[in-house]
N, C-alpha and C positions, 0 to 999 in steps of 0.2 A: 394788399394783404390776402384777399381772396384768391388772387391769381397765383401767389406763391404757395398757398396751401394746396391748390389743385395740382400744381407742378410737383410739389414734394410728395403728395399722395400717390400720383401716378408713378413717379420715380421709385418710391419705396415699394410699391407693389411689384414693379418690374425687378427690383433688386431681390425681393423675397423669392420671386420665381426663379431668378438665376441661382440663388443659394439652394433652392429645392432641387433644381436640375443637377447641380454639382453633387449634392448629397446622394441623390439616386444613383448617379454614376458610380460613386465610390462604395455604395452599398452592394451593388451587384457586380462590380468589376474591381479586381485587385491588381493594380498595375505592377508590372515587372520593371527591373532596372533599365532595360533597353527602351522602354516606352515612356520614360520620365519626360524627355524633351517634348515629345508630341503631346503629352498630357498637360504640360505647362502652357502649350499654345492654345489649348482648348478654352481656358478662361478668358484669354485675350479675344478670341473669336466670339464667344458668347457675350462678353461684356460689350463688344462693339455692336452686336446685333441688338442688345438691350438699349443702347444709346440711340441707335437708329430708330428703333421702335418708339422710344420716347420722343425723339425728334419729330416724327411724323404723326404721332397720336395727339400730342398736346395742342398743336395748331388747330385741330378740329374743334377745340373748345374756345380758342382765342383767334379765330381766323381774321378778325378785323383789327387786332392789335399788332400793327406792323412793327412797332418798336420792340415789343416782346418777342416777336418772331425773329427779328434780327438778332436779338440777344441770344436766343436758342442756337441760331446758326453759328454765331461767333464763338460760343462756348462748347461746341460739340466735342472737340478733341480734349478739352479740359475735363469735361464730364467723363469721357471715355478713360482718360488716364486715372482719374480717381476711382472709377468703378473697376477698371482692370486691376489696379493695385489691391483693392479689397478682394476681388475674385481670386487673385493669385495667393493672397494670404489664406483665404478660405481653402483653396486647393492644397496648399502646402500643409495646412493643419489637418485636412482630411486624409492626406497621404500618410502623415505621421500616425494618426489614429488608426488607419488601416494596417500599417506595419505593426503597431503595438498589438492590435487584435490578432493579427496573423501569428506573431510571436507567442502570444498567450495561448492561442489555439494549438500551436505546435508543442508548447510546453505541456499543456494538458494532455495532448495525445501521447507524448513521451511518458508522462507519469502514469497514464492509463496502461500503456504497454508494459511499463515496469511492474505495475501492480498485477497485471495478468501473468507476467513472467514469474513473479514471486508466488502467486497462487498455484501456478503449474508446478513449480519446484516443491512447494509445500505438499502438493498432492502426490508428487513422486516420492518424497520422503515418507509420506504416510503409507504408501504401498510397500516400503521397505521396513516398516516398523518392527514387525516381529517374526521374520522368517526363521531365525535361529530358534526362538522359543517354540514356534509352531511345529517345526520339523522334529525337535526333540520331544515335544509332547506327543506327537503322533507315533514316534518310535516307542515311547513309554507305553502308550495305549496298546500298541502291537504286542509288546512284551507281556502285558497284563491280561490280554485276551484269553490265553490258555490257562495261566496260573491263577489269576484272580479276576474272573469275568465281571464280578460285581464292582470291583474297583475300577476296571476298565470302562464300564458303563457310566459310573459316576464321573470319571474324568472326561468322558466324551460330552456329557451334559454341561459340566463346568466350562470346558473349552468352548463349547458352542455359545454359551451365555457370554463368555468373555469376548469372543470374536465378534459377536453381534453388537455388543456395546462399543467395541473398538471401531467397527465400520460406521456406526451412527455418529460417532464423535467428530467434531470439526476441530482440526489442529489449530485454528485461529481463535476458537471460542475459549473464553475464560471460565474457570470454575473455582470454587473455593478449595483450599487445601484439604479440608475435611472430606469433601466429596471425592477428591482425588485419592485420598487414603482409603476410602471405602472401596474404590475400584481396585486399588493395589491389593487389598485383602483377598479379592476374588482371584487375582493373579497368583498370590502366594498359596492359596488353597490348591491350585493346580500344581504348583511346584512342589508342594509338600507331598502330593501323591507320588511324585517322581522320586523325591529324596527322603521322604519319611522324617524320622526324628533327627536326621543329620542337619536339617536346615532350621535355624532359629533366627528370626528377625525381631530385633528389639526396637520399638518405636519410642522416641523421646520427643513428644510434641508439646511445645509451650502453648498454653491456652490462648495467648494473644495472637498466635499465628494461624489458628484453625480457620478463621474466617477471611484470611488474606487470599488474594486472587492469584491464580496460576494458569497458564495455558494448559489445556487438556493433554493428557498422555505425555507429559514431560518427565515425570519421575520414573515411570515404569521402565524405560530403556536403561536408566542408570541402575535401577535395582536388578534388572536382568544382567547387566554387565557385572555387577558385584557378585551375583550368584555364579555366573560363569567362571569368573576368576577366583572366587573363594571356594567353590565346591568341586569344580572339575579337577580330577586327579588327586582328590583328597578323600580318605576313607573314614575319617572321624567326623565328629560334630563340628559345625562351623557357625559362628555367631556373626550376624551382619547387623549393624546399627544404623538406623535412620533417625536423624534429629532435625528439628526445625525451630526457628526463632525469628523474631522480628527485629530488624536492625534499621532504624531510621525509616526510609521509604522503600525498604527491600524486604522480601521474604527470602530467608536464607535456609537452604536445605543441604544437609551434609549426610553422605553415606560412607560408612567405613566398613571395609571388608578385609579379612586376612588374605595374604597371598605369599607365595614362596618366591623370592626374587631369583632363586637359582633355577627354577623351572622355566622352560621357554613359554612365552605368552601364548594364550589360547587363540586358535584361528577360528574365524567365523565370518558369516556373511550378513550378520544381523545389523541392527541399528547401532553403530558405534558412536564413540564420543565425538569424532569428527563430524558425523552427520548431525548430531545434536547441536554442536557448535554452529553449524550452518543454519539450522532451524532458528536458533536464538538470534543469529544475525539477521535473518529474514524478518523476524518478528520485531526486534528492537533496534536493529542497526548498530549493534555493539558486539565486540569480540572478547570482552573481559568479564562475562557473566558466568563462565564455567571454568573452573580451575581444578587441577589434580595435585596430590601431594603423596609422596612415599616416605614413610618413616618406619624403618626396620621391616617388620613383616605386616605392616598395615598400609593399606592403600585407601586414600580418601578422595572423594569427589565433592566439591563445593559448588553449589548452584545458587545464584542470586537472581531474583525476579523483581524488577522494578514494579511498584504498585501503581495502577492507573489512578489518575487524579479525579 
């Protein structure tokens, strides 16, 4: 009994050493397809070395037990076969785990690259946000400098505050609808300097929608688009309506503006509906959140924002 325990203890220690060596190999070495055969030979060689080490170390403790030494000699290849089979199974398992880890690492790397690509595209969209509005505001300031210098100075200050707030905002950061509407009021103050009494924007905001979340700077391009198509080429007063409501798990914002279907569409280089659709896709992975509708002389834009859980 004592002899069997000594034998089993030594063999177990050697087996643990074999497993440790194989584990270290696969920790620092990721095998390629062409090296699989050579790698499978490795556990056979290591297991044979372990059996030989066991064969010559155990007799040191039982040098006078000839019957037991003869038993070790006759069962050398049987021990090797059993140990080699276990070593091969461990090697195959380690190879599978290594491949899975490699696939996971590759997947994470691809996801990271996609995220960087999305951030770069969002940053590019941010740079395109208001060139149309900015250029027209500067033209208006230029026209007011000689005739109404006080109004020109006022518009410069408002434009500076507006652009400073725009630069500081993160297109991926969420804000409440109420905060976004406060920002829109600053934008409208600048537009009213340009258009005076001709521009009237009516807000119909349901109380249950004011605290709902929305990505920053998402409504302003739509309102700018409504002003462009509603006021440009028109000499009279124009009313634009902005409404919001809560529908299930969505914040729904609708902007209605008048337009003349017989007039050619306005040209511009600003942040168009297509760019806004692209931004919504980058943020939510969906193409059905922005829709437009034409009814007679009214053009409507409907925006749906899924609410974070």
